gemmi code that builds the backbone of each chain (N, CA, C; Angstrom):
import gemmi

chains = {
    "A": [
        ("MET", (-34.892, -25.550, 6.959), (-34.227, -24.297, 7.268), (-32.664, -24.541, 7.474)),
        ("ASN", (-31.853, -23.741, 6.795), (-30.435, -23.846, 6.865), (-29.822, -22.754, 7.707)),
        ("SER", (-29.410, -23.217, 8.994), (-28.823, -22.182, 9.981), (-27.263, -22.451, 9.963)),
        ("GLU", (-26.796, -22.874, 8.756), (-25.139, -23.027, 8.921), (-24.617, -21.608, 8.786)),
        ("THR", (-23.420, -21.516, 9.338), (-22.610, -20.351, 9.376), (-21.207, -20.683, 9.054)),
        ("ASN", (-20.384, -19.692, 8.573), (-19.044, -19.910, 8.285), (-18.175, -18.978, 9.114)),
        ("LYS", (-18.730, -18.286, 10.125), (-18.047, -17.343, 10.906), (-17.268, -18.050, 12.047)),
        ("LEU", (-15.885, -17.732, 12.083), (-15.110, -18.432, 12.988), (-14.799, -17.484, 14.215)),
        ("SER", (-14.538, -18.099, 15.415), (-14.325, -17.331, 16.607), (-12.954, -16.472, 16.476)),
        ("GLN", (-12.850, -15.396, 17.204), (-11.654, -14.528, 17.078), (-10.397, -15.400, 17.464)),
        ("PRO", (-10.375, -16.180, 18.554), (-9.172, -16.913, 18.737), (-8.753, -17.890, 17.600)),
        ("THR", (-9.735, -18.458, 16.934), (-9.471, -19.377, 15.828), (-8.694, -18.655, 14.850)),
        ("VAL", (-9.145, -17.453, 14.488), (-8.520, -16.687, 13.442), (-7.084, -16.169, 13.916)),
        ("ALA", (-7.036, -15.739, 15.151), (-5.791, -15.106, 15.647), (-4.844, -16.130, 15.740)),
        ("PHE", (-5.094, -17.388, 16.280), (-4.077, -18.391, 16.416), (-3.781, -19.139, 15.183)),
        ("GLY", (-4.706, -19.041, 14.300), (-4.497, -19.643, 12.819), (-3.480, -18.807, 12.136)),
        ("LEU", (-3.600, -17.384, 12.241), (-2.696, -16.559, 11.476), (-1.296, -16.653, 12.216)),
        ("ALA", (-1.294, -16.793, 13.515), (-0.053, -16.836, 14.350), (0.594, -18.155, 13.915)),
        ("LEU", (-0.133, -19.265, 13.762), (0.461, -20.491, 13.292), (1.203, -20.381, 11.959)),
        ("VAL", (0.652, -19.654, 11.148), (1.299, -19.369, 9.781), (2.555, -18.653, 9.998)),
        ("ALA", (2.435, -17.481, 10.661), (3.681, -16.711, 10.960), (4.805, -17.353, 11.657)),
        ("ALA", (4.456, -18.171, 12.678), (5.412, -18.822, 13.479), (6.116, -20.030, 12.619)),
        ("SER", (5.286, -20.635, 11.661), (5.905, -21.627, 10.671), (6.968, -21.046, 9.823)),
        ("ALA", (6.494, -19.712, 9.257), (7.426, -19.032, 8.367), (8.625, -18.629, 9.141)),
        ("VAL", (8.493, -18.231, 10.429), (9.794, -17.869, 11.136), (10.545, -19.045, 11.440)),
        ("ASN", (9.888, -20.246, 11.672), (10.658, -21.444, 11.943), (11.484, -21.691, 10.629)),
        ("ALA", (11.033, -21.741, 9.439), (11.677, -21.936, 8.218), (12.787, -20.966, 7.961)),
        ("ALA", (12.531, -19.636, 8.324), (13.399, -18.602, 8.112), (14.644, -18.766, 9.005)),
        ("LEU", (14.392, -19.187, 10.253), (15.494, -19.327, 11.275), (16.357, -20.563, 10.870)),
        ("VAL", (15.780, -21.550, 10.258), (16.643, -22.708, 9.751), (17.644, -22.212, 8.703)),
        ("VAL", (17.230, -21.579, 7.871), (18.070, -20.965, 6.705), (19.138, -20.009, 7.394)),
        ("ALA", (18.591, -19.101, 8.225), (19.514, -18.103, 8.787), (20.513, -18.853, 9.713)),
        ("LYS", (20.166, -19.699, 10.446), (21.199, -20.229, 11.426), (22.282, -21.306, 10.674)),
        ("GLU", (21.763, -21.877, 9.558), (22.710, -22.675, 8.772), (23.639, -21.999, 7.991)),
        ("LYS", (23.306, -20.722, 7.527), (23.932, -19.947, 6.635), (24.814, -18.965, 7.292)),
        ("ILE", (24.311, -18.438, 8.461), (25.058, -17.326, 9.122), (25.602, -17.896, 10.501)),
        ("PRO", (26.841, -18.151, 10.597), (27.401, -18.813, 11.809), (27.150, -18.019, 13.142)),
        ("ALA", (27.057, -16.682, 12.861), (26.748, -15.781, 14.095), (25.469, -16.021, 14.753)),
        ("VAL", (24.405, -16.298, 13.829), (23.033, -16.689, 14.291), (23.067, -18.000, 15.114)),
        ("GLN", (23.780, -19.015, 14.453), (23.929, -20.204, 15.167), (24.522, -20.131, 16.441)),
        ("ASN", (25.595, -19.337, 16.487), (26.372, -19.219, 17.767), (25.429, -18.391, 18.824)),
        ("ALA", (24.682, -17.348, 18.442), (23.750, -16.692, 19.349), (22.610, -17.545, 19.865)),
        ("LEU", (22.210, -18.409, 19.065), (21.188, -19.318, 19.469), (21.685, -20.342, 20.466)),
        ("GLN", (23.008, -20.796, 20.156), (23.506, -21.781, 21.062), (23.862, -21.204, 22.299)),
        ("TYR", (24.368, -19.786, 22.302), (24.772, -19.071, 23.545), (23.607, -18.899, 24.493)),
        ("ALA", (22.416, -18.487, 23.939), (21.223, -18.226, 24.619), (20.815, -19.200, 25.738)),
        ("THR", (20.748, -20.442, 25.286), (20.143, -21.490, 26.148), (21.191, -22.651, 26.262)),
        ("GLY", (22.235, -22.642, 25.618), (23.119, -23.810, 25.641), (22.967, -24.790, 24.542)),
        ("HIS", (21.738, -24.708, 23.799), (21.507, -25.497, 22.649), (20.799, -24.832, 21.617)),
        ("HIS", (21.201, -24.934, 20.392), (20.609, -24.067, 19.394), (19.193, -24.281, 19.200)),
        ("TRP", (18.803, -25.648, 19.279), (17.515, -26.209, 18.988), (16.451, -25.615, 20.043)),
        ("ILE", (17.053, -25.509, 21.297), (16.099, -25.142, 22.411), (15.660, -23.739, 22.156)),
        ("THR", (16.727, -22.844, 21.848), (16.407, -21.348, 21.493), (15.517, -21.235, 20.225)),
        ("HIS", (15.818, -22.050, 19.365), (15.036, -22.053, 17.990), (13.596, -22.274, 18.414)),
        ("ALA", (13.310, -23.261, 19.168), (11.928, -23.702, 19.510), (11.249, -22.659, 20.304)),
        ("ALA", (12.016, -22.141, 21.238), (11.453, -21.074, 22.140), (11.075, -19.801, 21.348)),
        ("ILE", (11.936, -19.413, 20.396), (11.643, -18.364, 19.595), (10.319, -18.515, 18.838)),
        ("VAL", (10.222, -19.629, 18.161), (9.010, -19.968, 17.307), (7.746, -19.868, 18.210)),
        ("LEU", (7.742, -20.559, 19.451), (6.687, -20.676, 20.346), (6.378, -19.118, 20.734)),
        ("LEU", (7.366, -18.366, 20.961), (7.188, -16.932, 21.420), (6.486, -16.153, 20.298)),
        ("VAL", (6.843, -16.422, 18.952), (6.356, -15.718, 17.956), (4.937, -16.169, 17.692)),
        ("PHE", (4.531, -17.450, 17.988), (3.120, -17.827, 18.049), (2.280, -17.153, 18.983)),
        ("GLY", (2.768, -17.093, 20.257), (1.950, -16.450, 21.267), (1.836, -14.860, 20.868)),
        ("VAL", (2.854, -14.184, 20.593), (2.844, -12.782, 20.394), (1.984, -12.448, 19.117)),
        ("CYS", (2.059, -13.331, 18.053), (1.328, -13.008, 16.973), (-0.171, -13.258, 17.191)),
        ("ALA", (-0.492, -14.190, 17.995), (-1.958, -14.418, 18.394), (-2.501, -13.071, 19.074)),
        ("GLY", (-1.624, -12.564, 19.778), (-2.145, -11.359, 20.438), (-2.406, -10.106, 19.398)),
        ("ILE", (-1.406, -9.988, 18.501), (-1.391, -8.962, 17.481), (-2.555, -9.191, 16.522)),
        ("PHE", (-2.940, -10.525, 16.160), (-3.948, -10.727, 15.224), (-5.358, -10.847, 16.106)),
        ("SER", (-5.379, -10.641, 17.350), (-6.550, -11.025, 18.083), (-7.822, -10.279, 17.682)),
        ("ARG", (-7.781, -9.234, 16.941), (-8.990, -8.566, 16.470), (-9.298, -8.785, 14.947)),
        ("ARG", (-8.526, -9.669, 14.295), (-8.667, -9.893, 12.977), (-9.931, -10.771, 12.708)),
        ("THR", (-10.693, -10.530, 11.593), (-11.676, -11.562, 11.198), (-11.290, -11.964, 9.827)),
        ("MET", (-11.819, -13.185, 9.555), (-11.408, -13.858, 8.188), (-12.324, -14.878, 7.915)),
        ("GLU", (-12.664, -15.047, 6.646), (-13.613, -16.022, 6.165), (-12.845, -17.364, 6.466)),
        ("ALA", (-13.649, -18.390, 6.701), (-13.070, -19.720, 7.125), (-12.380, -20.244, 5.826)),
        ("SER", (-12.737, -20.074, 4.575), (-12.108, -20.750, 3.396), (-10.802, -20.006, 3.275)),
        ("LYS", (-10.698, -18.748, 3.468), (-9.400, -18.076, 3.214), (-8.495, -18.485, 4.409)),
        ("LEU", (-8.954, -18.607, 5.617), (-7.995, -18.973, 6.740), (-7.425, -20.478, 6.360)),
        ("ILE", (-8.390, -21.366, 5.905), (-7.855, -22.688, 5.733), (-6.803, -22.688, 4.578)),
        ("LYS", (-6.982, -21.958, 3.553), (-5.989, -21.929, 2.506), (-4.780, -21.202, 2.986)),
        ("THR", (-4.848, -20.187, 3.823), (-3.613, -19.512, 4.391), (-2.816, -20.568, 5.195)),
        ("ILE", (-3.549, -21.317, 6.133), (-2.827, -22.172, 7.067), (-2.224, -23.382, 6.214)),
        ("VAL", (-2.845, -23.930, 5.268), (-2.302, -25.153, 4.498), (-1.111, -24.596, 3.671)),
        ("ALA", (-1.398, -23.509, 2.942), (-0.195, -22.941, 2.146), (0.872, -22.606, 2.950)),
        ("GLY", (0.729, -21.987, 4.089), (1.835, -21.479, 5.076), (2.599, -22.758, 5.680)),
        ("VAL", (1.738, -23.729, 6.137), (2.568, -24.955, 6.711), (3.294, -25.804, 5.627)),
        ("VAL", (2.632, -25.970, 4.443), (3.262, -26.663, 3.456), (4.459, -26.013, 2.932)),
        ("LEU", (4.279, -24.676, 2.560), (5.481, -24.007, 2.119), (6.682, -24.044, 3.036)),
        ("SER", (6.317, -23.568, 4.379), (7.359, -23.658, 5.352), (8.141, -25.022, 5.353)),
        ("GLY", (7.347, -26.015, 5.305), (7.811, -27.460, 5.366), (8.722, -27.835, 4.085)),
        ("LEU", (8.284, -27.372, 3.019), (9.060, -27.413, 1.855), (10.329, -26.773, 1.785)),
        ("VAL", (10.377, -25.476, 2.344), (11.538, -24.742, 2.434), (12.524, -25.481, 3.264)),
        ("ILE", (12.180, -25.998, 4.457), (12.922, -26.736, 5.322), (13.605, -27.949, 4.655)),
        ("VAL", (12.705, -28.794, 3.997), (13.225, -30.052, 3.268), (14.149, -29.767, 2.212)),
        ("ALA", (13.577, -28.618, 1.359), (14.460, -28.422, 0.192), (15.890, -27.691, 0.548)),
        ("PHE", (15.885, -26.931, 1.608), (17.145, -26.447, 2.080), (18.120, -27.474, 2.397)),
        ("TYR", (17.671, -28.521, 3.306), (18.554, -29.717, 3.606), (18.993, -30.601, 2.504)),
        ("LEU", (17.984, -30.718, 1.544), (18.187, -31.485, 0.344), (19.288, -30.799, -0.415)),
        ("ILE", (19.294, -29.615, -0.639), (20.338, -28.718, -1.520), (21.520, -28.505, -0.702)),
        ("ALA", (21.485, -28.022, 0.458), (22.629, -27.531, 1.342), (23.197, -28.626, 2.255)),
        ("GLY", (22.323, -29.634, 2.562), (22.752, -30.526, 3.691), (23.784, -31.607, 3.230)),
    ],
    "B": [
        ("MET", (11.271, -45.864, 22.931), (11.471, -44.450, 23.325), (10.070, -43.850, 23.493)),
        ("ALA", (9.927, -43.051, 24.661), (8.630, -42.417, 24.957), (8.021, -41.505, 23.906)),
        ("HIS", (8.963, -40.705, 23.338), (8.497, -39.741, 22.380), (7.904, -40.331, 21.006)),
        ("VAL", (8.253, -41.506, 20.702), (7.615, -42.208, 19.561), (6.196, -42.702, 19.976)),
        ("PHE", (6.077, -43.258, 21.236), (4.837, -43.643, 21.632), (3.801, -42.520, 21.767)),
        ("PHE", (4.202, -41.368, 22.260), (3.398, -40.158, 22.374), (3.015, -39.597, 20.972)),
        ("GLY", (4.152, -39.735, 20.013), (3.911, -39.166, 18.714), (2.878, -40.021, 17.908)),
        ("VAL", (2.992, -41.279, 18.157), (1.945, -42.216, 17.441), (0.549, -42.041, 18.029)),
        ("GLY", (0.463, -41.647, 19.386), (-0.715, -41.468, 20.082), (-1.407, -40.183, 19.430)),
        ("CYS", (-0.533, -39.073, 19.205), (-0.913, -37.779, 18.628), (-1.488, -38.175, 17.150)),
        ("LEU", (-0.760, -38.894, 16.354), (-1.174, -39.232, 15.065), (-2.682, -39.921, 15.097)),
        ("LEU", (-2.850, -40.843, 15.943), (-4.037, -41.687, 16.113), (-5.272, -40.678, 16.504)),
        ("ALA", (-4.925, -39.859, 17.455), (-5.881, -38.925, 17.843), (-6.322, -37.898, 16.789)),
        ("ALA", (-5.316, -37.422, 16.123), (-5.604, -36.532, 14.867), (-6.467, -37.312, 13.736)),
        ("LEU", (-6.081, -38.529, 13.545), (-6.939, -39.429, 12.597), (-8.354, -39.474, 13.163)),
        ("TRP", (-8.380, -39.736, 14.463), (-9.823, -39.967, 15.000), (-10.712, -38.609, 14.903)),
        ("VAL", (-10.020, -37.481, 15.113), (-10.689, -36.177, 14.944), (-11.140, -36.047, 13.542)),
        ("PHE", (-10.159, -36.252, 12.590), (-10.501, -36.237, 11.045), (-11.810, -37.048, 10.864)),
        ("VAL", (-11.834, -38.372, 11.190), (-12.983, -39.176, 10.882), (-14.243, -38.645, 11.515)),
        ("GLU", (-14.102, -38.217, 12.804), (-15.388, -37.861, 13.458), (-15.875, -36.526, 12.851)),
        ("VAL", (-15.091, -35.687, 12.313), (-15.572, -34.441, 11.789), (-16.177, -34.778, 10.447)),
        ("LEU", (-15.867, -35.769, 9.727), (-16.443, -36.122, 8.533), (-17.880, -36.606, 8.799)),
        ("ASN", (-18.110, -37.064, 10.068), (-19.432, -37.604, 10.373), (-20.168, -36.683, 11.451)),
        ("VAL", (-19.834, -35.378, 11.451), (-20.660, -34.488, 12.299), (-22.054, -34.325, 11.845)),
        ("PRO", (-23.124, -34.742, 12.707), (-24.404, -34.737, 12.218), (-24.904, -33.270, 12.052)),
        ("ASN", (-26.036, -33.086, 11.159), (-26.329, -31.731, 11.136), (-27.002, -31.058, 12.196)),
        ("ILE", (-27.326, -29.748, 12.124), (-27.799, -28.985, 13.198), (-29.036, -29.584, 13.950)),
        ("ALA", (-29.858, -30.265, 13.260), (-31.152, -30.712, 13.786), (-31.032, -31.968, 14.720)),
        ("THR", (-29.900, -32.572, 14.549), (-29.708, -33.892, 15.367), (-29.101, -33.539, 16.687)),
        ("SER", (-29.705, -34.171, 17.784), (-29.402, -33.897, 19.063), (-28.087, -34.740, 19.480)),
        ("ASN", (-28.031, -35.871, 18.776), (-26.806, -36.748, 19.282), (-25.589, -36.380, 18.500)),
        ("SER", (-24.857, -35.228, 18.966), (-23.679, -34.694, 18.276), (-22.461, -35.376, 18.869)),
        ("ASN", (-21.410, -35.534, 17.964), (-20.112, -36.084, 18.467), (-19.182, -34.976, 18.682)),
        ("THR", (-19.680, -33.718, 18.851), (-18.720, -32.656, 19.095), (-17.866, -32.828, 20.412)),
        ("GLY", (-18.490, -33.341, 21.431), (-17.819, -33.617, 22.565), (-16.589, -34.550, 22.471)),
        ("ARG", (-16.771, -35.639, 21.663), (-15.666, -36.467, 21.360), (-14.571, -35.784, 20.561)),
        ("ILE", (-14.958, -34.934, 19.581), (-13.996, -34.270, 18.679), (-13.049, -33.319, 19.626)),
        ("ARG", (-13.749, -32.629, 20.525), (-12.998, -31.669, 21.431), (-12.158, -32.434, 22.285)),
        ("GLY", (-12.634, -33.606, 22.814), (-11.757, -34.338, 23.727), (-10.611, -34.888, 23.054)),
        ("MET", (-10.691, -35.488, 21.841), (-9.513, -35.981, 21.099), (-8.709, -34.933, 20.552)),
        ("SER", (-9.250, -33.777, 20.324), (-8.362, -32.637, 19.908), (-7.383, -32.280, 21.059)),
        ("LYS", (-8.064, -32.255, 22.218), (-7.109, -31.879, 23.490), (-6.193, -33.012, 23.639)),
        ("ALA", (-6.624, -34.275, 23.507), (-5.700, -35.448, 23.584), (-4.417, -35.322, 22.670)),
        ("ALA", (-4.701, -34.916, 21.374), (-3.769, -34.785, 20.319), (-2.706, -33.721, 20.756)),
        ("ALA", (-3.178, -32.662, 21.440), (-2.264, -31.586, 21.828), (-1.418, -31.881, 22.988)),
        ("VAL", (-2.171, -32.670, 23.941), (-1.340, -33.123, 25.087), (-0.300, -34.175, 24.750)),
        ("LEU", (-0.659, -35.164, 23.883), (0.319, -36.134, 23.418), (1.501, -35.580, 22.641)),
        ("MET", (1.171, -34.527, 21.846), (2.183, -33.801, 20.940), (3.212, -33.211, 21.917)),
        ("TRP", (2.653, -32.454, 22.973), (3.579, -31.722, 23.821), (4.481, -32.711, 24.635)),
        ("ALA", (3.781, -33.874, 24.976), (4.550, -34.850, 25.780), (5.657, -35.508, 24.773)),
        ("SER", (5.270, -35.679, 23.558), (6.307, -36.200, 22.658), (7.473, -35.183, 22.393)),
        ("PHE", (6.947, -33.902, 22.257), (8.052, -32.928, 22.025), (9.047, -32.723, 23.072)),
        ("LEU", (8.440, -32.843, 24.271), (9.286, -32.522, 25.499), (10.217, -33.784, 25.661)),
        ("ALA", (9.745, -34.988, 25.551), (10.522, -36.185, 25.690), (11.550, -36.412, 24.621)),
        ("GLY", (11.093, -36.059, 23.331), (11.995, -36.104, 22.205), (13.066, -35.185, 22.303)),
        ("GLY", (12.674, -33.876, 22.653), (13.650, -32.900, 22.767), (14.716, -33.207, 23.865)),
        ("TYR", (14.241, -33.640, 24.900), (15.175, -34.017, 26.000), (16.142, -35.060, 25.570)),
        ("TRP", (15.670, -36.059, 24.772), (16.585, -37.207, 24.275), (17.552, -36.493, 23.199)),
        ("TYR", (17.038, -35.744, 22.389), (17.953, -35.031, 21.277), (18.938, -34.173, 21.875)),
        ("VAL", (18.553, -33.379, 22.876), (19.645, -32.422, 23.367), (20.634, -33.265, 24.258)),
        ("THR", (20.162, -34.232, 24.944), (21.064, -34.958, 25.987), (21.792, -36.057, 25.425)),
        ("PHE", (21.140, -36.951, 24.545), (21.862, -38.133, 24.058), (22.122, -38.323, 22.694)),
        ("TYR", (21.778, -37.417, 21.751), (21.862, -37.606, 20.301), (23.323, -37.504, 19.785)),
        ("LYS", (24.149, -36.664, 20.505), (25.529, -36.303, 19.975), (26.266, -37.516, 19.512)),
        ("PRO", (26.524, -38.592, 20.380), (27.254, -39.786, 19.909), (26.601, -40.477, 18.737)),
        ("ASP", (25.285, -40.569, 18.631), (24.683, -41.194, 17.493), (24.857, -40.322, 16.191)),
        ("LYS", (24.921, -38.980, 16.336), (25.170, -38.173, 15.172), (26.616, -38.404, 14.597)),
        ("SER", (27.679, -38.318, 15.581), (29.003, -38.719, 14.877), (29.012, -40.064, 14.357)),
        ("LEU", (28.372, -41.029, 14.892), (28.388, -42.515, 14.408), (27.702, -42.507, 13.050)),
        ("ILE", (26.568, -41.809, 12.946), (25.770, -41.758, 11.524), (26.488, -41.076, 10.456)),
        ("LEU", (27.288, -40.062, 10.843), (28.121, -39.286, 9.839), (29.290, -39.916, 9.380)),
        ("LYS", (29.785, -40.952, 10.046), (30.938, -41.833, 9.792), (30.512, -43.023, 9.078)),
        ("GLY", (29.169, -43.331, 9.053), (28.675, -44.668, 8.628), (28.244, -44.412, 7.133)),
        ("PRO", (27.542, -45.481, 6.583), (27.256, -45.590, 5.138), (26.001, -44.873, 4.757)),
        ("LEU", (25.293, -44.198, 5.756), (24.047, -43.561, 5.544), (24.086, -42.205, 6.221)),
        ("PRO", (24.989, -41.226, 5.851), (25.115, -39.924, 6.540), (23.756, -39.175, 6.310)),
        ("LEU", (23.066, -39.396, 5.236), (21.762, -38.685, 5.034), (20.850, -38.826, 6.222)),
        ("ALA", (21.034, -39.935, 6.974), (20.126, -40.099, 8.209), (20.233, -39.042, 9.144)),
        ("HIS", (21.402, -38.274, 9.168), (21.517, -37.075, 10.012), (21.240, -35.890, 9.154)),
        ("SER", (22.138, -35.669, 8.012), (22.102, -34.441, 7.299), (20.821, -34.167, 6.599)),
        ("LEU", (19.912, -35.069, 6.427), (18.617, -34.771, 5.830), (17.611, -35.094, 6.836)),
        ("PHE", (17.499, -36.356, 7.266), (16.358, -36.793, 7.969), (16.161, -36.080, 9.432)),
        ("MET", (17.412, -36.218, 10.123), (17.328, -35.603, 11.508), (17.232, -34.101, 11.482)),
        ("GLU", (18.048, -33.476, 10.531), (17.953, -32.057, 10.441), (16.486, -31.575, 10.132)),
        ("THR", (15.854, -32.225, 9.175), (14.436, -31.729, 8.913), (13.520, -32.143, 10.055)),
        ("LYS", (13.576, -33.316, 10.566), (12.800, -33.816, 11.573), (12.743, -32.824, 12.863)),
        ("GLU", (14.022, -32.381, 13.282), (14.009, -31.625, 14.486), (13.289, -30.197, 14.192)),
        ("HIS", (13.248, -29.805, 12.915), (12.380, -28.488, 12.759), (10.839, -28.745, 12.268)),
        ("LEU", (10.717, -29.841, 11.614), (9.260, -30.090, 11.287), (8.464, -30.430, 12.495)),
        ("VAL", (9.069, -30.879, 13.494), (8.240, -31.219, 14.698), (7.777, -29.962, 15.268)),
        ("ILE", (8.453, -29.025, 15.312), (8.043, -27.648, 15.858), (6.698, -27.303, 15.260)),
        ("MET", (6.649, -27.416, 13.929), (5.454, -27.058, 13.175), (4.260, -28.068, 13.640)),
        ("LEU", (4.699, -29.205, 13.825), (3.603, -30.200, 14.312), (3.194, -29.896, 15.639)),
        ("LEU", (3.901, -29.397, 16.456), (3.512, -28.859, 17.903), (2.546, -27.766, 17.773)),
        ("LEU", (2.984, -26.823, 16.790), (2.024, -25.714, 16.561), (0.671, -26.086, 16.084)),
        ("LEU", (0.656, -26.992, 15.157), (-0.674, -27.459, 14.614), (-1.512, -28.251, 15.648)),
        ("ALA", (-0.741, -29.086, 16.519), (-1.583, -29.901, 17.553), (-1.933, -28.867, 18.647)),
        ("THR", (-1.219, -27.774, 18.870), (-1.701, -26.926, 19.832), (-2.858, -26.049, 19.365)),
        ("TYR", (-2.884, -25.946, 18.072), (-4.091, -25.135, 17.432), (-5.348, -25.943, 17.233)),
        ("LEU", (-5.212, -27.254, 17.139), (-6.348, -28.239, 16.921), (-7.572, -27.869, 17.837)),
        ("PRO", (-7.166, -27.948, 19.253), (-8.414, -27.746, 20.182), (-9.019, -26.399, 20.037)),
        ("ILE", (-8.201, -25.417, 19.620), (-8.855, -24.109, 19.335), (-9.742, -24.070, 18.171)),
        ("ALA", (-9.315, -24.736, 17.115), (-10.253, -24.839, 15.973), (-11.433, -25.641, 16.238)),
        ("ALA", (-11.348, -26.673, 17.090), (-12.409, -27.512, 17.437), (-13.267, -26.805, 18.421)),
        ("SER", (-13.059, -25.771, 19.034), (-13.901, -25.146, 19.968), (-15.143, -24.397, 19.350)),
        ("ASN", (-15.014, -24.181, 17.938), (-16.071, -23.576, 17.324), (-17.378, -24.576, 17.319)),
        ("ASN", (-18.556, -23.964, 16.984), (-19.814, -24.913, 16.872), (-19.753, -25.700, 15.660)),
        ("LEU", (-19.245, -26.837, 15.693), (-18.938, -27.697, 14.474), (-20.341, -28.067, 13.708)),
        ("SER", (-21.231, -28.301, 14.547), (-22.557, -28.773, 14.034), (-23.188, -27.801, 13.104)),
        ("ALA", (-22.967, -26.469, 13.484), (-23.579, -25.341, 12.712), (-22.570, -24.618, 11.725)),
        ("ASN", (-21.503, -25.037, 11.787), (-20.386, -24.157, 11.030), (-19.577, -24.969, 10.133)),
        ("ARG", (-19.988, -24.965, 8.882), (-19.275, -25.665, 7.887), (-17.803, -25.304, 7.663)),
        ("GLY", (-17.462, -23.978, 7.769), (-16.109, -23.604, 7.637), (-15.222, -24.109, 8.719)),
        ("ALA", (-15.850, -24.091, 9.948), (-14.989, -24.659, 11.105), (-14.760, -26.063, 10.904)),
        ("ARG", (-15.674, -26.850, 10.304), (-15.553, -28.310, 10.180), (-14.294, -28.552, 9.097)),
        ("GLN", (-14.458, -27.634, 8.134), (-13.464, -27.868, 7.127), (-11.976, -27.437, 7.679)),
        ("LEU", (-11.929, -26.324, 8.485), (-10.772, -26.080, 9.169), (-10.213, -27.090, 10.051)),
        ("VAL", (-10.988, -27.722, 10.841), (-10.594, -28.912, 11.719), (-10.200, -30.076, 10.886)),
        ("LEU", (-10.829, -30.303, 9.751), (-10.500, -31.329, 8.849), (-9.098, -31.089, 8.279)),
        ("GLY", (-8.786, -29.882, 7.866), (-7.479, -29.534, 7.298), (-6.358, -29.554, 8.297)),
        ("VAL", (-6.602, -29.124, 9.515), (-5.565, -29.090, 10.611), (-5.393, -30.586, 10.961)),
        ("SER", (-6.222, -31.274, 11.226), (-6.092, -32.731, 11.757), (-5.397, -33.613, 10.515)),
        ("GLY", (-5.861, -33.279, 9.339), (-5.259, -33.974, 8.258), (-3.709, -33.601, 8.113)),
        ("LEU", (-3.385, -32.326, 8.238), (-1.950, -31.859, 8.262), (-1.270, -32.593, 9.437)),
        ("ILE", (-1.766, -32.574, 10.532), (-1.182, -33.250, 11.682), (-0.761, -34.731, 11.347)),
        ("ALA", (-1.929, -35.447, 11.015), (-1.686, -36.859, 10.571), (-0.600, -37.171, 9.526)),
        ("LEU", (-0.624, -36.204, 8.521), (0.416, -36.425, 7.505), (1.891, -36.126, 7.899)),
        ("LEU", (1.994, -35.053, 8.705), (3.248, -34.498, 9.293), (3.779, -35.514, 10.263)),
        ("ALA", (2.872, -36.154, 11.031), (3.352, -36.972, 12.127), (3.803, -38.351, 11.476)),
        ("LEU", (3.088, -38.699, 10.442), (3.477, -39.986, 9.659), (4.910, -39.773, 9.054)),
        ("TRP", (5.141, -38.498, 8.369), (6.314, -38.236, 7.769), (7.437, -38.194, 8.924)),
        ("THR", (7.292, -37.605, 10.058), (8.391, -37.522, 11.107), (8.637, -38.944, 11.719)),
        ("GLU", (7.519, -39.718, 11.853), (7.708, -41.086, 12.253), (8.749, -41.846, 11.222)),
        ("GLY", (8.327, -41.655, 10.040), (9.206, -42.261, 8.977), (10.736, -41.769, 9.007)),
        ("GLU", (10.764, -40.563, 9.369), (12.204, -39.940, 9.337), (12.930, -40.526, 10.616)),
        ("GLY", (12.215, -40.718, 11.732), (12.752, -41.430, 13.009), (13.182, -42.747, 12.622)),
        ("ALA", (12.486, -43.527, 11.779), (12.985, -45.019, 11.351), (14.293, -44.852, 10.650)),
        ("MET", (14.295, -43.742, 9.766), (15.479, -43.727, 8.827), (16.668, -43.268, 9.801)),
        ("ILE", (16.524, -42.404, 10.814), (17.626, -42.079, 11.679), (18.133, -43.329, 12.417)),
        ("ALA", (17.178, -44.167, 12.862), (17.588, -45.448, 13.683), (18.304, -46.362, 12.694)),
        ("MET", (17.810, -46.359, 11.347), (18.544, -47.113, 10.348), (19.927, -46.648, 10.127)),
        ("GLY", (20.169, -45.314, 10.234), (21.391, -44.835, 9.931), (22.376, -45.226, 11.121)),
        ("VAL", (21.964, -45.293, 12.309), (22.706, -45.741, 13.510), (23.183, -47.276, 13.274)),
        ("LYS", (22.003, -48.067, 13.074), (22.308, -49.491, 12.739), (23.268, -49.783, 11.698)),
        ("MET", (23.127, -49.098, 10.629), (24.053, -49.420, 9.376), (25.543, -49.007, 9.836)),
        ("ALA", (25.619, -47.919, 10.564), (26.986, -47.303, 10.976), (27.579, -48.416, 12.012)),
        ("LEU", (26.706, -48.998, 12.867), (27.274, -50.051, 13.871), (27.679, -51.154, 13.021)),
        ("LEU", (26.857, -51.631, 12.080), (27.109, -52.967, 11.311), (28.408, -52.735, 10.456)),
        ("ALA", (28.677, -51.485, 10.056), (29.771, -51.206, 9.077), (31.091, -51.170, 9.989)),
        ("LYS", (31.081, -51.315, 11.339), (32.311, -51.087, 12.167), (32.955, -52.335, 12.063)),
    ],
}
model = gemmi.Model(1)
for chain_id, residues in chains.items():
    chain = gemmi.Chain(chain_id)
    for i, (resn, *xyz) in enumerate(residues, 1):
        res = gemmi.Residue()
        res.name, res.seqid = resn, gemmi.SeqId(i, " ")
        for name, pos in zip(("N", "CA", "C"), xyz):
            atom = gemmi.Atom()
            atom.name, atom.element = name, gemmi.Element(name[0])
            atom.pos, atom.b_iso = gemmi.Position(*pos), 0.0
            res.add_atom(atom)
        chain.add_residue(res)
    model.add_chain(chain)
structure = gemmi.Structure()
structure.add_model(model)
structure.setup_entities()
């Protein structure tokens, strides 16, 4: 008898999608703060160091998006592809940005 | 430096989870390794948070003189590429490590999709941790080369 299932718990889906959203915001913030001095200054001003504010914003997005996506359901295979694609693409944007603009 | 120790610990814990998930027995077996997987997933998350906080404190407090040294030395890429990418990739590493225990909380013996998800997340953590460890080595090399060139 095969009792295997592919259904994921709601927190798994919610935090998985939040992880992708937060990774995208992380990459977008990198480009924004390096290209727009006002963004860099605002991040610097908020906590005294741009990187602390940057990390705090990304973690906040992670938590808030987990709440927003808390009722979403998704197939496991689709969630895996979304997470891998989101993390790899965000990482590539960061590396490519500093390779080209750094 | 403490953050390197904790970071390597997180890498090893994620690798442990990856290998354990490859060997999850089927649903009929009573001797499941799910407890070890969940324990090591939590260990990976705790170690990554420790690494992030220790490394973040070091970066914010002590990195500035190293940065100016590197930029005047023969390997400015150690800052302009390796440090700049590392300080932002570790935030993604922190998110992945925080997510790992959540993914591992599913019934892994009976859920193929959850097993694949944990494999994917732990694999990404291991690769990204290895990448950032390598970047750390390049940054240290940048400081060394700048000091030798003085």
